[in-house]
C-alpha positions as CSV (number, residue, x, y, z in Angstrom):
1,M,9.8,-7.5,19.5
2,K,8.3,-10.8,20.3
3,V,5.1,-9.1,21.1
4,I,4.9,-7.0,17.8
5,Q,5.6,-10.2,15.9
6,H,2.8,-12.2,17.2
7,F,0.4,-9.5,17.1
8,S,0.9,-8.9,13.4
9,M,0.9,-12.7,12.9
10,I,-2.5,-13.1,14.9
11,I,-4.0,-10.1,13.0
12,S,-2.7,-11.7,9.6
13,G,-4.6,-14.9,10.5
14,L,-7.7,-13.0,11.9
15,A,-7.6,-11.1,8.2
16,M,-7.3,-14.6,6.5
17,F,-10.2,-16.0,8.4
18,L,-12.5,-13.0,8.0
19,L,-11.6,-12.5,4.3
20,F,-12.4,-16.2,3.6
21,L,-15.7,-16.3,5.9
22,A,-16.8,-13.0,4.2
23,G,-16.2,-13.9,0.5
24,L,-17.7,-17.3,1.1
25,T,-20.8,-16.0,2.3
26,S,-21.0,-13.0,-0.1
27,V,-20.5,-15.3,-3.2
28,L,-23.3,-17.9,-1.6
29,K,-25.4,-14.8,-1.2
30,I,-26.0,-15.4,2.4
31,T,-26.3,-12.0,3.5
32,I,-26.2,-11.0,7.2
33,P,-23.2,-13.2,7.8
34,S,-21.5,-11.7,4.8
35,L,-22.0,-8.1,6.2
36,I,-21.0,-9.2,9.6
37,F,-17.7,-10.7,8.3
38,G,-17.2,-7.9,6.3
39,F,-18.0,-5.3,9.1
40,L,-15.4,-7.2,11.4
41,L,-13.0,-7.3,8.5
42,V,-12.8,-3.6,8.2
43,P,-10.9,-2.8,11.3
44,I,-8.4,-6.1,11.0
45,F,-7.5,-4.8,7.6
46,I,-6.8,-1.3,8.9
47,I,-4.7,-3.0,11.6
48,L,-3.1,-5.4,9.2
49,I,-2.0,-2.5,6.9
50,T,-0.8,-0.4,9.8
51,C,1.4,-3.6,11.0
52,L,2.8,-3.3,7.5
53,H,3.5,0.2,7.6
54,Y,5.4,-0.5,10.9
55,H,7.6,-2.9,9.5
56,S,8.6,-0.9,6.2
57,K,11.9,0.5,5.6
58,K,12.2,4.0,6.3
59,E,12.7,5.2,2.5
60,M,9.2,3.2,2.1
61,K,7.4,4.7,4.9
62,M,5.6,7.4,2.7
63,F,4.2,4.8,0.5
64,S,3.1,2.5,3.4
65,M,1.6,5.5,5.0
66,L,-0.6,6.3,1.9
67,G,-1.7,2.5,2.4
68,V,-2.8,3.2,6.1
69,I,-4.6,6.2,4.5
70,F,-6.4,4.5,1.8
71,A,-7.2,1.9,4.3
72,C,-8.8,4.3,6.5
73,M,-11.0,5.6,3.8
74,Y,-12.0,1.8,2.7
75,G,-12.7,1.6,6.3
76,V,-15.2,4.2,6.7
77,L,-17.1,3.9,3.6
78,I,-17.5,-0.2,4.2
79,S,-18.3,0.1,8.0
80,F,-20.9,2.4,7.3
81,N,-22.7,0.7,4.4
82,Y,-22.7,-2.6,6.2
83,Y,-23.7,-1.4,9.6
84,L,-26.4,0.7,7.7
85,Q,-27.3,-2.8,5.9
86,L,-27.4,-4.7,9.4
87,T,-29.6,-2.2,11.1
88,L,-31.8,0.3,9.4
89,V,-32.3,-1.5,6.0
90,Q,-33.1,-4.9,8.1
91,K,-36.0,-3.0,9.8
92,N,-37.6,-3.0,6.4
93,V,-38.8,0.5,6.8
94,S,-40.9,1.8,3.7
95,G,-38.9,4.2,1.6
96,L,-35.3,2.7,2.2
97,E,-35.0,1.1,-1.5
98,L,-32.1,3.5,-2.2
99,F,-30.1,2.2,0.9
100,S,-30.9,-1.4,0.4
101,M,-27.9,-3.3,-1.4
102,S,-30.3,-5.8,-2.7
103,D,-30.9,-3.5,-5.9
104,P,-27.3,-3.0,-7.6
105,N,-28.3,0.2,-8.7
106,S,-28.8,1.5,-5.2
107,M,-26.7,4.4,-3.6
108,M,-25.2,1.8,-1.3
109,W,-23.6,0.0,-4.4
110,V,-21.7,3.1,-5.1
111,I,-20.3,3.2,-1.7
112,E,-19.4,-0.5,-2.0
113,V,-17.6,0.0,-4.8
114,L,-15.6,3.1,-4.0
115,G,-14.8,1.4,-0.5
116,Y,-13.2,-1.4,-2.3
117,F,-11.5,0.9,-4.8
118,F,-9.8,2.5,-1.8
119,M,-8.9,-1.0,-0.4
120,G,-7.2,-1.6,-3.8
121,L,-5.2,1.7,-4.0
122,S,-4.3,0.6,0.0
123,T,-2.9,-2.6,-1.3
124,I,-1.1,-1.0,-4.4
125,F,0.8,1.5,-2.0
126,V,1.7,-1.1,0.3
127,S,2.8,-3.5,-2.0
128,T,6.2,-1.2,-2.7
129,I,7.1,-2.2,0.6
130,F,8.2,-5.9,-0.3
131,G,11.6,-6.9,-1.5
132,S,12.5,-9.7,-4.0
133,S,12.4,-12.8,-2.2
134,F,9.9,-15.3,-3.8
135,L,7.6,-14.7,-0.6
136,E,7.7,-11.1,-0.9
137,R,7.2,-11.1,-4.6
138,S,4.1,-13.2,-4.2
139,I,2.6,-10.9,-1.8
140,K,3.4,-8.0,-4.0
141,L,1.8,-9.5,-6.9
142,I,-1.2,-10.5,-5.1
143,F,-1.6,-6.8,-3.7
144,M,-1.2,-5.5,-7.0
145,V,-4.0,-7.7,-8.6
146,N,-6.1,-6.6,-5.6
147,G,-5.5,-3.1,-6.6
148,I,-6.4,-3.4,-10.4
149,L,-9.5,-5.4,-9.0
150,G,-10.7,-2.1,-7.2
151,I,-9.8,-0.1,-10.0
152,G,-11.4,-2.4,-12.3
153,G,-14.3,-2.5,-10.2
154,I,-15.0,1.3,-10.1
155,I,-14.4,1.6,-13.6
156,G,-17.0,-1.4,-14.7
157,Y,-19.5,0.0,-12.2
158,T,-19.3,3.3,-13.9
159,L,-19.5,2.1,-17.3
160,G,-22.4,-0.4,-16.1
161,W,-20.8,-3.6,-16.8
162,N,-22.5,-7.0,-16.3
163,L,-23.1,-7.7,-12.8
164,S,-22.0,-11.2,-13.4
165,L,-18.4,-9.9,-14.3
166,M,-18.0,-8.0,-11.3
167,L,-19.0,-11.2,-9.2
168,W,-16.2,-13.1,-10.8
169,G,-14.0,-10.1,-9.5
170,L,-15.5,-10.8,-6.2
171,M,-14.4,-14.5,-6.3
172,L,-11.2,-13.7,-7.2
173,W,-10.8,-11.1,-4.5
174,N,-11.9,-13.8,-2.0
175,I,-9.2,-16.3,-3.1
176,I,-6.1,-13.8,-3.5
177,M,-6.8,-11.8,-0.6
178,S,-7.1,-14.8,1.7
179,I,-4.0,-16.2,0.3
180,A,-2.1,-13.0,0.8
181,A,-3.3,-12.7,4.5
182,G,-1.9,-16.5,4.7
183,L,1.2,-15.6,3.6
184,L,1.8,-12.6,5.6
185,I,1.4,-14.8,8.7
186,Y,4.6,-16.4,7.2
187,Y,5.9,-12.8,6.5
188,F,6.0,-11.6,9.7
189,K,7.4,-14.7,11.3
190,I,10.4,-14.4,8.8
191,H,10.7,-10.7,9.0
192,F,11.4,-10.5,12.6
193,Q,13.9,-13.2,12.6
194,I,16.1,-11.2,10.0
195,E,15.6,-8.0,12.3
196,A,16.4,-9.7,15.5
């Protein structure tokens, strides 16, 4: 059990680190590092949600499994998008404007918004596993807010909301998800002590 506890805590720490760096570089519009950190975050986020599924109570396993499924959907879309941005789009081949994220009307922004919508659904479903302690309620609240941001993002993009409003959502996401990952380090530490 100690190995799983340490693994879960390390994954939470990596997620916190990558969320912070991906968020910071994207807000500062440092494109290549932002894409790299976002790409690296994908498997870490999926593993983190899987760790939460592993720790969930039997009666909540269906909801946490839905969280894993939606995390995988996020992973497929975002990893494809970021890898495409880091490789093909960087070669500046003519005719790839439709694939460049430098244009908010490109096809890749649709994939981006859809990917983070699925991340939001993932955190909504996983939030159901948390109990009533202050720590667990805090994580649950942050995960629910992330879900609302994901749903708001897809609605806002579909309705053509101002991009600066979407950037405010991104900045909020940067802060809350980094905090959530940090709180999960402590959650896993306490959770295993209770189980032992």
